[in-house]
C-alpha positions as CSV (number, residue, x, y, z in Angstrom):
1,M,-14.7,32.7,0.4
2,H,-15.3,36.1,1.9
3,G,-13.8,39.4,0.8
4,E,-14.2,43.0,1.9
5,Y,-13.1,46.3,0.5
6,K,-13.6,49.7,2.1
7,V,-13.7,52.2,-0.7
8,P,-11.4,55.2,0.3
9,G,-13.7,58.0,1.1
10,G,-16.6,55.7,0.4
11,K,-18.5,52.6,1.6
12,L,-17.8,49.0,2.4
13,V,-18.3,46.3,-0.2
14,V,-18.6,42.7,0.9
15,V,-18.6,39.7,-1.3
16,D,-19.2,36.0,-0.5
17,L,-18.6,33.4,-3.1
18,D,-17.4,29.9,-4.0
19,V,-15.2,28.7,-6.8
20,R,-16.1,25.5,-8.8
21,D,-14.4,24.3,-12.0
22,G,-12.5,27.6,-12.3
23,A,-15.7,29.9,-12.1
24,L,-17.3,32.0,-9.5
25,R,-20.4,30.4,-8.0
26,G,-22.9,31.5,-5.3
27,V,-21.9,35.1,-5.5
28,R,-23.5,37.4,-3.1
29,V,-22.7,41.2,-2.9
30,A,-23.6,43.2,0.1
31,G,-22.5,46.4,1.9
32,D,-23.4,49.8,3.4
33,F,-23.4,51.5,0.0
34,F,-26.4,53.1,-1.7
35,L,-27.8,51.5,-4.9
36,E,-30.8,52.3,-7.0
37,P,-33.0,50.6,-8.2
38,D,-33.3,47.5,-5.9
39,E,-33.1,45.2,-9.0
40,A,-29.5,46.4,-9.5
41,L,-28.2,44.2,-6.7
42,P,-29.3,40.9,-8.0
43,A,-28.2,42.0,-11.4
44,I,-24.6,42.4,-10.0
45,D,-24.8,38.9,-8.5
46,R,-25.9,37.4,-11.7
47,A,-23.2,39.2,-13.7
48,L,-20.5,37.7,-11.5
49,E,-22.0,34.2,-11.5
50,G,-19.9,32.0,-13.7
51,A,-17.2,34.6,-14.2
52,P,-13.6,33.1,-14.6
53,A,-11.9,32.9,-11.2
54,D,-8.8,34.3,-12.7
55,A,-10.5,37.5,-14.2
56,D,-9.0,40.7,-12.9
57,A,-11.0,43.5,-11.2
58,E,-11.3,45.4,-14.4
59,A,-12.8,42.5,-16.3
60,L,-15.3,41.8,-13.5
61,A,-16.2,45.4,-13.4
62,A,-17.0,45.3,-17.2
63,R,-19.3,42.4,-16.6
64,I,-21.2,44.3,-13.9
65,E,-21.5,47.5,-15.9
66,A,-22.9,45.6,-18.8
67,A,-25.6,44.0,-16.6
68,L,-26.8,47.0,-14.7
69,P,-30.4,48.2,-15.4
70,P,-30.7,51.6,-17.2
71,G,-30.5,54.5,-14.9
72,T,-28.6,52.6,-12.1
73,V,-27.1,54.9,-9.5
74,M,-24.2,53.7,-7.4
75,F,-23.3,55.9,-4.5
76,G,-20.2,55.2,-2.3
77,F,-18.9,52.4,-4.4
78,S,-18.5,51.4,-8.1
79,A,-18.4,48.3,-10.3
80,E,-14.5,48.3,-10.0
81,S,-14.8,48.3,-6.2
82,V,-17.0,45.2,-6.4
83,G,-14.3,43.6,-8.6
84,I,-11.6,44.4,-6.1
85,A,-13.7,42.8,-3.3
86,V,-14.0,39.6,-5.4
87,R,-10.2,39.6,-6.0
88,R,-9.6,40.1,-2.3
89,A,-12.0,37.1,-1.5
90,L,-10.1,34.9,-3.9
91,A,-6.8,35.9,-2.5
92,H,-7.9,35.3,1.0
93,A,-7.1,38.9,1.9
94,T,-7.2,39.9,5.6
95,D,-8.9,42.9,7.1
96,W,-7.6,45.7,9.5
97,T,-9.7,44.3,12.3
98,D,-8.1,40.7,11.9
99,Y,-5.0,42.0,13.8
100,D,-3.9,43.3,17.2
101,W,-2.1,46.5,16.1
102,Q,0.9,47.7,17.9
103,L,1.9,51.4,18.3
104,I,5.6,52.5,18.5
105,H,6.0,56.1,19.3
106,E,9.4,56.8,20.9
107,G,11.8,59.8,21.5
108,P,13.8,61.5,18.8
109,Q,16.0,59.3,16.7
110,S,18.5,59.9,13.9
111,P,17.5,59.9,10.3
112,A,19.6,56.9,9.5
113,L,18.0,55.0,12.4
114,H,14.6,55.8,11.2
115,M,15.4,54.3,7.8
116,A,16.8,51.1,9.4
117,L,13.8,50.7,11.8
118,D,11.5,50.8,8.8
119,Q,13.4,47.9,7.2
120,V,13.8,45.8,10.4
121,L,10.2,46.1,11.7
122,T,8.7,45.4,8.3
123,E,11.0,42.3,7.9
124,E,9.8,41.1,11.3
125,V,6.1,41.5,10.2
126,A,6.9,39.5,7.1
127,A,8.5,36.7,9.2
128,G,5.5,36.6,11.5
129,R,7.5,37.6,14.6
130,R,5.9,41.0,15.0
131,P,2.2,42.1,14.8
132,P,1.2,44.8,12.2
133,T,2.8,48.1,13.4
134,L,2.0,51.7,13.3
135,R,5.1,53.7,14.1
136,V,5.2,57.5,14.6
137,W,8.6,59.1,14.0
138,E,10.2,61.8,16.2
139,W,13.2,63.4,14.4
140,G,16.5,63.9,16.1
141,A,17.9,66.1,13.3
142,P,16.7,67.9,10.2
143,A,17.0,65.7,7.1
144,V,16.3,65.2,3.4
145,I,15.0,61.7,2.7
146,I,15.5,60.8,-1.0
147,G,13.7,58.0,-2.7
148,S,15.4,54.7,-3.5
149,F,15.9,55.5,-7.2
150,Q,16.6,59.3,-7.1
151,S,19.8,60.8,-8.1
152,L,21.5,62.4,-5.1
153,R,23.1,65.3,-7.0
154,N,19.9,66.0,-8.8
155,E,17.7,66.3,-5.7
156,V,20.0,67.9,-3.0
157,D,22.2,71.0,-3.0
158,P,25.2,69.8,-0.7
159,E,26.2,73.4,0.2
160,G,22.7,74.2,1.3
161,A,22.4,71.0,3.3
162,A,25.7,71.7,5.0
163,R,24.7,75.3,5.7
164,H,21.6,74.2,7.5
165,G,23.0,71.1,9.2
166,V,20.7,68.8,7.2
167,T,21.5,65.1,7.0
168,V,20.8,63.4,3.8
169,V,19.6,59.8,3.8
170,R,18.2,57.3,1.3
171,R,15.1,55.2,2.0
172,I,14.3,51.7,0.7
173,S,11.1,52.9,-1.0
174,G,10.6,54.9,-4.2
175,G,9.1,58.3,-4.6
176,G,10.4,61.8,-4.2
177,A,12.6,63.7,-1.8
178,M,11.1,64.9,1.5
179,F,12.5,67.8,3.6
180,V,11.8,67.4,7.4
181,E,12.5,69.2,10.6
182,A,11.6,67.9,14.0
183,E,8.7,70.2,15.0
184,N,7.5,70.9,11.4
185,T,6.8,67.4,10.3
186,I,4.5,64.4,11.1
187,T,5.9,61.1,9.8
188,Y,4.4,57.6,10.3
189,S,5.0,54.1,9.0
190,L,2.7,51.1,8.6
191,S,4.4,47.7,8.6
192,V,1.7,45.3,7.5
193,P,1.3,41.8,6.2
194,A,1.0,41.5,2.4
195,S,-2.3,39.8,2.9
196,L,-3.9,43.1,4.0
197,V,-3.5,44.5,0.5
198,S,-4.1,41.2,-1.4
199,G,-6.3,41.8,-4.4
200,L,-5.5,45.5,-4.6
201,S,-3.4,47.0,-7.4
202,F,-0.2,48.8,-6.3
203,A,-2.0,52.2,-6.8
204,D,-5.2,51.2,-5.0
205,S,-3.1,50.1,-1.9
206,Y,-1.8,53.6,-1.4
207,A,-5.3,55.0,-0.8
208,Y,-6.5,51.9,1.1
209,L,-3.6,52.2,3.6
210,D,-4.2,55.8,4.3
211,D,-8.0,55.9,4.4
212,W,-7.8,56.0,8.3
213,V,-5.7,59.2,8.2
214,L,-8.1,60.9,5.7
215,N,-10.9,60.2,8.2
216,A,-8.8,61.6,11.1
217,L,-8.0,64.8,9.1
218,S,-11.8,65.0,8.3
219,D,-12.5,65.0,12.1
220,M,-10.2,68.0,12.4
221,G,-12.1,69.9,9.8
222,I,-9.8,69.2,6.9
223,K,-11.4,67.8,3.7
224,A,-8.5,65.7,2.3
225,W,-8.3,63.1,-0.4
226,Y,-5.7,60.9,-2.2
227,Q,-4.2,62.4,-5.3
228,P,-2.7,59.6,-7.3
229,L,-0.3,58.1,-7.1
230,N,1.0,59.1,-3.7
231,D,-0.1,62.6,-2.5
232,I,-2.5,63.5,0.4
233,A,-4.0,66.8,-0.8
234,S,-6.6,69.3,0.4
235,E,-8.3,72.2,-1.3
236,E,-5.5,74.4,0.0
237,G,-2.7,72.3,-1.4
238,K,-0.6,69.3,-0.8
239,I,-0.5,68.0,2.8
240,G,1.9,65.1,2.5
241,G,3.3,62.3,0.4
242,A,3.4,58.5,0.8
243,A,5.9,55.8,-0.4
244,Q,5.8,52.0,-0.3
245,K,8.1,49.0,-0.4
246,R,7.1,45.3,-0.7
247,L,9.4,43.0,1.3
248,A,9.7,39.2,0.8
249,G,10.4,36.7,3.5
250,G,7.7,34.6,5.3
251,D,4.4,35.6,3.9
252,G,5.6,39.0,2.8
253,A,4.9,42.4,4.2
254,V,4.4,46.0,2.9
255,L,6.1,49.1,4.3
256,H,4.0,52.2,3.8
257,H,5.2,55.5,5.2
258,V,3.9,59.0,5.0
259,T,5.4,62.5,5.7
260,M,3.0,65.3,6.3
261,A,3.9,69.0,6.7
262,Y,2.8,70.4,10.1
263,D,4.7,73.7,9.3
264,I,7.4,74.5,6.7
265,D,10.4,76.7,6.4
266,A,10.1,77.3,2.7
267,D,13.2,79.3,2.2
268,K,15.3,76.6,3.9
269,M,13.7,73.9,2.0
270,L,14.4,75.6,-1.3
271,D,17.9,76.2,-0.2
272,V,18.5,72.5,0.3
273,L,16.3,70.8,-2.3
274,R,16.7,71.2,-6.1
275,V,13.1,71.3,-7.3
276,G,13.0,70.8,-11.0
277,K,10.7,72.9,-13.3
278,E,9.4,69.6,-14.7
279,K,8.0,68.5,-11.4
280,L,6.4,71.9,-10.7
281,S,4.8,72.1,-14.0
282,D,3.2,68.7,-13.5
283,K,1.6,70.0,-10.3
284,G,0.3,73.1,-11.9
285,T,2.2,75.6,-9.9
286,R,5.4,77.7,-10.3
287,S,6.5,77.7,-6.7
288,A,7.6,74.7,-4.7
289,S,6.6,76.4,-1.5
290,K,3.0,77.0,-2.7
291,R,2.6,73.3,-3.4
292,V,2.5,72.5,0.4
293,D,-0.1,73.8,2.8
294,P,0.9,72.9,6.4
295,L,-1.4,71.3,9.0
296,R,-0.7,74.1,11.5
297,R,-2.4,76.6,9.4
298,Q,-5.3,74.4,8.4
299,T,-6.1,73.2,11.9
300,G,-4.7,75.7,14.3
301,L,-3.7,72.7,16.5
302,P,-0.3,71.9,18.1
303,R,1.6,69.3,16.4
304,G,1.3,66.8,19.4
305,A,-2.5,67.3,19.4
306,I,-2.7,66.4,15.7
307,I,-0.8,63.2,16.3
308,D,-2.9,62.3,19.4
309,R,-6.1,62.7,17.3
310,M,-4.7,60.6,14.5
311,L,-3.8,57.9,16.9
312,S,-7.2,58.1,18.6
313,S,-8.9,57.8,15.2
314,F,-6.9,54.6,14.3
315,R,-7.4,53.1,17.8
316,T,-11.2,53.7,17.6
317,R,-11.4,51.9,14.1
318,Y,-8.9,49.1,14.6
319,G,-7.6,49.0,18.1
320,L,-4.0,50.0,19.0
321,T,-1.8,48.8,21.9
322,E,1.4,50.7,22.8
323,G,4.6,48.8,22.3
324,H,8.2,49.2,21.5
325,A,11.0,47.8,19.3
326,T,12.5,44.9,21.0
327,D,16.2,44.8,22.1
328,E,17.0,42.5,19.2
329,E,15.1,44.7,16.6
330,M,16.9,47.8,18.0
331,A,20.3,46.2,17.8
332,R,19.7,45.1,14.2
333,A,18.4,48.6,13.3
334,E,21.4,50.4,15.0
335,E,23.9,48.1,13.0
336,L,21.9,48.8,9.7
337,A,21.9,52.5,10.4
338,L,25.7,52.5,10.8
339,T,26.7,50.0,8.0
340,K,24.0,50.8,5.4
341,Y,22.0,54.0,5.9
342,S,25.0,56.1,7.0
343,S,27.2,54.9,4.2
344,E,28.2,56.9,1.2
345,E,27.8,53.7,-0.9
346,W,24.1,53.5,-0.1
347,T,23.3,57.2,0.0
348,A,25.0,57.9,-3.4
349,R,24.1,54.6,-5.0
350,V,22.4,56.8,-7.6
351,P,24.9,59.6,-7.9
């Protein structure tokens, strides 16, 4: 069995192993990490040898830490990351490079249609009828997208939304409300097989699925990192937020989508969103507008140039072929946009 785990912001950990009589055997750990002293690597292998095959990553990490020579220095990885690589090997996890990735980047579409396309495309990946897909959104109207479990009345001021012509839609993933405008927002979705995140905790999968965009931002001069659970942050403030939904059917799939602020009309946002004091206090700030630091200011680049650089980074790492939603997928999405995502029953399902 073979497992790999690229530590977000760190190095690659590779594990090869067998399982006999419910225990790990023939364990060999490798990678492009840094480790001192040399004797620490065989110590890690010995620590994992004979470990129960059903041990979780935390338990495996504890075995490793107990076996490391005094003064061991691990750079670019950790005992926990080795445990994750073991769990991915046991779960027969796949890697980014195992797939032929497809890009969908089409013209502006309505907020409801974007919600529906996320659902349809991810269902198609789960069923094995579509390759893993990166979709970049273009917005046909300003919108507030609330999380699956948020209260509509608690998050949105209906008079403010009406005043600014803002459409309110509810997505299928959890998380918080996002205020978007066509030229001020960069939004993308990943629809991926569940096997890509096998062996990862729910929290770890967030950072894992966005490691590529952190590298793309770094290439543009932005030092960005993941702030658990679901924020992309920089030294200047929050850049964006992520959300996920796991879908069954076939072998299963994960929808992971991210909205990043290219620019922001803070006054309009605050006129539409009801941002609670509790949320602000948790972020260590008193002003909602100061929580977000747009990419326009940090890069000085046009929105389109940032998107092009992001796609170039993804293509260089994993390959990316341009495609489109099929006629059947689009027909299903249009029906869902009308019957589900534009309906009061769905949007106000948590009043």
